[in-house]
N, C-alpha and C positions, 0 to 999 in steps of 0.2 A: 046403529052409531055408523056412518062411512066413514074408512081409514084410507089414507093414501100411504098408499107404499111404493120405496122407488128399488127396485133391484139393478147394482150396480156388479156386474160379471163379463169379462170381455169371451165370456166359452159363450157362444148360444146355444147349445145345447143346453145347457143349465139355465140358462135364460126362462128356454122352454118351457123345461121341467120343474122349475120355480114357480114361472105365471100358473103353468097348466094346474098347480097344486092348488095354488090360491085360490084360482078362477073355481075349484072342485069343492073347496071351503063351504061353510055356510055363511062367510063374514059376506061383508060390503065391504067394497073394496074401489078404489080407484087404482090403475098398476101403470109406474111408469117402469121402464126400461132404462139402462144406458151404458155401454159398451165398454165403459172406459172411467177412471174417477175423473177425469176432467169433466166429461160428460155429463157426474153426478154431480162435482158442483155446480154448473153450469145448472141445470134442473133445480137447483133448492134456490141459486137466486132467482129463477123462473117461477119459484113455487112462493117465495115471498112477494114479489112483484103483483104477480095476477091474485094472490090468496092471502097477503100477508100472513102466511107461514110455514113451517117447514113441511116435510113428508112425517106422520105417525111413525113409520117402519121403513126403515133400511134396511134391506137385507144385501152385505157388502163381500166381495168376492175379495182376498187378503192381496193373491199373484196374479197384478195384472200389469200388461209393459206399461213405458208413461208414470201417472199417478198411478203408484200403490194403494191399496186400502186401509196402509197405514198413513201415506199422506193425503189421505182423503179425510179421514179423520183428524189429522192435524187441519187442514184447511175448512174443515168444518167448524170445529172448536173456535179456530182463530177469526172466520168471517162470520160466526153467525153468536155473539156473544148479543147476550140481550135477549135472543129468543129462545123457545120451548125448543131442546134439541130432540131428535127424535128417538128412538128404540133401533140400538143397532144391534143387526143380530149377524153377523160371520157367519157367511156361508163357503166353506171352504174344502178342499180337501184334506187338509191340514197333514200336507209328509212332512211337513216341519212341525219336529215334539216341540220346541220352542216359542215356535208361533200360538201355538196351544196355549200355553202358558202364559206368553205374552198375555191376550187375547181375554184370559182368566182375572188377571190382573189388571184390565186398564177395564177405568170408571166409565169410557162412553160404551163401552159395547156390554148388551143387555144377555145376551150367551150368545152362543155358538153352536153351528151346526154341522154335520158330516155333508157334503153332498149326496146324495138328493133329499132336499128339502121334504121330511115326511107329513101327512095327514095329521097325525099324532101331535108330534110336534107344533105344526100349526096352530091346532086347536089351542095346545097350552100357551104358544106366545099370546094368542087372541085374548084369553084368559085373563093374562098377565096387563095386557093392553085397557081391560076393562077394569081392571082394580086401580090399574096408574092413574086413568081417567076420571074415578069416582071421589 
């Protein structure tokens, strides 16, 4: 099963590390990187137009200039009602313990990952996605 994965992060080093981890896994992925929440929303709109579906997985940074991760989630929920929403994994340094607590309670967030994404956590995500889709 091929999974479409979006990485939405304004830190290019983090984007690269996340992409590299995904590419080194045993999964089959189409990977799209976005440098802002606004770019992520545009990529979601394009995905609906081109493939009639949203990505399967989004790795989302919370702290970004412009549209931050929380705003992205709100826009995702509001703009794509009626579509199967992706599994969203917050990928963050979590310097703010309040953000971690809010992320745990947010129903749109499937999990949270301290940067950088590890191969073992990615394998856990893949198992959860497989179970979700069967």
